[in-house]
N, C-alpha and C positions, 0 to 999 in steps of 0.2 A: 504494500500500500504506500503510495506516495503522499507526503504531507507537505503543505506549503502555507506560508503566511502572506497576507496582503493587507493593505489598508482597508479600513471599514468603508463600505459603500452604502448608499441609501437602500439599495436593493437587498442588503443583508438583513435589515430590520424585520421585514415580514417573515423571513426564515427563522430568525431568533424568536419571534412571537409564536410561530407555529410550534417550535421546539418547546418553548416554555409552557404552552397550554396543552401539551401532550398529556392525556389522562394518566399515563404511567409515571410521569415525572415525580409526583409526590412520593411514590413508593421507592424510587431510586435515589432521591435527593435526601440528604440529612436535614436540609433546611430549604425553605423557599423564601423568595423576596416578598416584601409587603405588596408589590404590584402583581403578584401571581394571579392570573386570570382577570386582571383589571387593565384593559388596554389604555385607559387614560393615565394611570400610574406608570405603566410601561413607557408610554410616549414621553411623559414628563421626565422620567429617569434618564432616558437616552438623550433628550434635549439638553439636560443639565450636564451629563457626561461629555457630550460632543462639544459643548461650549467651553469646556475647560482646556486651555491650550497646553496644560502640563500633562494631560492624559494622552498616551499613545494607544490608539485603537487599532487592533488587528483582528482579522478574521482568519480562522483556521480552515483550510481547504483540504479535503481528503480525497484520495484517488484522482489526483490531477495528473495529466499526462506530462 
């Protein structure tokens, strides 16, 4: 399996939301965020994180050629 990192793109956030709202996530995660299953909280969280210039945002890509 090939793994790569790239900078966060707008198109990543819907994928993150889909992963976060997977019904099996609470069973796999030791803890969940307060915005779990609340799209408004999710969007506000990411807006805050993305507006902080000290944060380096990367997306993990798996099975990339």
